[in-house]
N, C-alpha and C positions, 0 to 999 in steps of 0.2 A: 700641361698641354699634351704630353705624350700619353699620359694615363687616359685622358679623354679620347684621344685618337684610338688607343688600344681598346677601350670599351666599345667604341663604335665598330671597330673591326671584329671584335669578338661577337657582338650582337648580330652583325650582318652575316658572318660565316655560320654562326649557330642557326640563324633563321633559314638560311639556304640549306643547311644540313637537315633541318626538320622538314623542309619541303621535300627533299629527296627521300626521307623516310616515308613520308605520306605517299609519294608516288610508288615507292618500292612495295608498299603494302596494298597497292591497287587503287590508290586515289586517282581520280580522273580530272579534277579541276586543273585547268591551265596546261594539261599535258600536251595538247596540240601546239601550244605556243613555245614549248621548250625543246622540241626535237626538230632538227633541220628537215626541210621538205625538198624533194626533188621532183621535177616534172615527169609525168607518165608519158608513154609514147604519144606523140602528137603535141605535147607541150601545153595542153589546155588545163589539165588536172594536175594536182600535186598529191604525192604520197610521202609518208615519213621515210627518211633516208635509212632508218634502222628502227628496230623495236628494242628498247632498253630492257634488259632482264632485271628482275627484282633484286637478285643478289649483287649484281654489278652496281645498281643504283644505291643499295645499302653500303657498298664499299665506298662509293663517292661520298655518301653522307658521313661515313666514318672519317674519311680523309679531310673533309671540310671541318668536322668537329675537332680533329687533331690540329688543324691550323689554328683554331680558336685557342686550344690549350697551349700551343707553342707561344702565341702572343701573350697569354696570361703569364707563362713562365718568364718571358723576356722582361716584362714590365713589373712583375711582382704583384699581380692582381690575384688575390686569394691565396697565393703561395709566395715564398721568398723569391725575389728577382734573381734570374740567372743571367750572367753577363759573359758566359763562355763564348769563345770565338766560333765554335761549331754551331751553336744555336743561331748566332748572327748570320752565318753563311747559309744555314738551312732555310731560315726565313727569307733571306735574299734570293735563294734559288726558287722558292715558291713565288716570290714577287716576279721573277723573270718568267716563270711559267704563266703568271697572270697576264703579263705584257704580251707573251707569245700567243695566248688565247685571244687577246684583243686584236692582234694583227691577223691571226687566223691561218687557215690552211689554203687559202686562195680559191677554195671551191664552195664550201658550205657555211663556214663560220668566220667571224672576224670582219674588220673594216674593209678588207679587200676581197670579200667573197664574190663569186661569180653568179651563184644561184640567188636570185632576188625575187621579190614579188609575193612571198608567203608571209603569213603572220609572224613566223619565227624570224625570217630575214629582217623584217621591219624592226621587231623588238631587239634583235641582235645588234642592228646598226645604232639604235637610239637608246637602248638600255643595257643589254648584256655586255657588249664590248666596252662601252664607256665605264661601266661598273668595274670591269676587270682592270682597266687603267687606274682607276681611283684606288681599288684594293691593292694593286701592285705598288703604287706610290706610297700608300699607307703602310704596307708591310716593310718597305725599304726604310721609311722614316722610323718605324718602331725598331727595326733591326740595328740601326746605326746611331741611335741617340744614346 
């Protein structure tokens, strides 16, 4: 059961990592749906809250891939399993960060965001934040089994 969960986690984190590589290399598909938007003066139009730089997006991709590798290490998928307490705590810390992302910053992201009405905000409420909760729970399960 844990190996199946780990395989799903690895696939999801790796897929999200590949999407970030695509965006870092200039890909446009779905880019408007993954960056928070804020109202322009007057409140009728929306603009991106920030413009992600390619190298930062590549760093995010690397971090997501690293999470996949940590899960592989923990459960022994492709490599011998590592049961060291430091790996358990590191994966648990990442899980807490996933939960924190789901809760959000109370402004642009998470379940309790104030800026609503954009494509990103809708996807964040119904896809991104719930996915962070599921990934966080999965990481905790893998860390402590």
